[in-house]
Residue, then its C-alpha position, 0 to 999 in steps of 0.5 A: m472361133v472363125y475358120f478360113t478356107d485356104l482360098t480365103m487365106k490366100k485372098l487375105e494374104n493378097i489383100t494384105r501384100n497389096i496394102k503393104d505395097q501401097i504403103l511402101n510405094a506411098f512412102r517412097n513417093n513422099h520420102e525417096s531421095y528427091d531432095k535438093d541434095k540429090i540434084s546437080i545444076g548445069i549451065t551452058t555458056f559462052e563469052n557473049r553471055f558472060d556479063r548480061y546473063f551468066v554473072p547474074l545467074l550464077s550469083k543468084l544460084k549461089e545466093y539461093v543454094p550455096e552448097t549445091e553442085i553446079i557444073v558449067a560448060i563453057n563453049g568456045e567459038h568456031r574456028q577462032a582462038f578462045d579468048e584468054i581475057y574471057r577465060g581469065k574472067i570466067l575462071e576467076f569469077i567461078s572460083r569465088y564460089n564453092k562447088v562450081y566446076p568448069v568444063v571448058f571447050p577451047q573450040f566450039r562444040g554442039l549444045s548436045k556435047l555440052w549437055n552430055s558432058i554436064i550429065i556425065n560429070s554430075s555427081n548426082d543422078f538428077t541434073l537440072m539443066i539451065n541455059d545461061d539466059i535463064m533467071i531465077d527469082d525464088s530462093l525456094f526454087l529447088k523445093d519446087v523442082c523437088s516437088a515436081v520430081r516426086k509428082n513425076k515419079g522421078r522421071s525427066f521433065l521440062i519446065n514451062r514447056s521449054w528445053s531451055h530449062f529441064l530436069i534429066n534423070r540419069s537412069e532414063i538417059d542411060e536407057l534412052g541414049y544421050f543427046d546426039e552429038r551429031l548435031l554439031g551446032i545449036g538447034e533441033e536437040d529438043g525435037d530429036m530428044t522429044w521424038r526419041y523419048l516418045s518412041h522409046f518410053g511410049r509417052e510424052i516427056n512431061s512438063f511443069k509450070l514453075k513460075c520461079f524460072i524467068n526465060y530470056a531466050e526470045e531476047s537473047v536469040n536476037t542478040y547473038k549469032p555464032t561465029n563462023i557458023q551458017c544459021h537459018s531464018g536469021s537465027k542462032y540455030s545451025l543450018f547444019n543441024r536442020e539439014f542433018m535432022f531432016k535429010e539424014k536422021y529422019h524421013p517423013d512417014p505417015t505411020g511415024i511419030k510427030g512429036m515436035f516436028n511438022e509431020p510424022v517421021s520415022l528414024k532413018n539413021p539412028g547412028r551408034e549408041q551414045y556413051p555405051n560404057e556410061r551405064f556400066y560406070h554408074l552401076h559399078k563405080n562403087d565396086l572400085 
């Protein structure tokens, strides 16, 4: 008969516990709820993109994943009445498909506001955000996205190193804070979130190469300028956003964080917390 000392027994118990934890972790990593039924899709769009980009994109998505929830943020134009013909066309087109839900902004709102509204209204904890000038050419694209979610242990990530398509984990953005809605136009959202993610979590947001996503951003950037909005460098990107970012929110600091910026910066004006009650809602919605 073999006798074990108390010290040996404790070591064996620790080894057994560690093995058990590793098995459970492996099981979670492989089988946790990172499946396509737990992912919503968000699309931002506006009138200029309807025929060329939005119609083909939504048609393809609903061909590939007909039962996936899709939330569409439909933007208006700045200081201009919402086009009623466009409103009728896009609502009629959306109504052809199940589980497509529009959020309409009669007046122009910044991209941060559109992204936040999609995340807040999503039924799932993971949202695949897609700009309307993206196309998908593989019916199994959500399988690739779920694989990336598992590899990334459920954290948020970019696709093909671009903020034109990315996956957001709600628990991360509840902790980090939502996209800054003080960015009233288009542009700088990516640099701001990259800096904040790195500063808060101590690591860069990951990116996964997924060939099934085709990005037409370079093509579309030259075909549209926002109505009644000052832009910089001959682009669609807001001058207001650029000046706010580098004159109000951040300031140069050699000891700061560079992220996507041209130089290290520190936070000057963080602003108020975005949506302070969103986390409370998600923690307690099942208690109603």
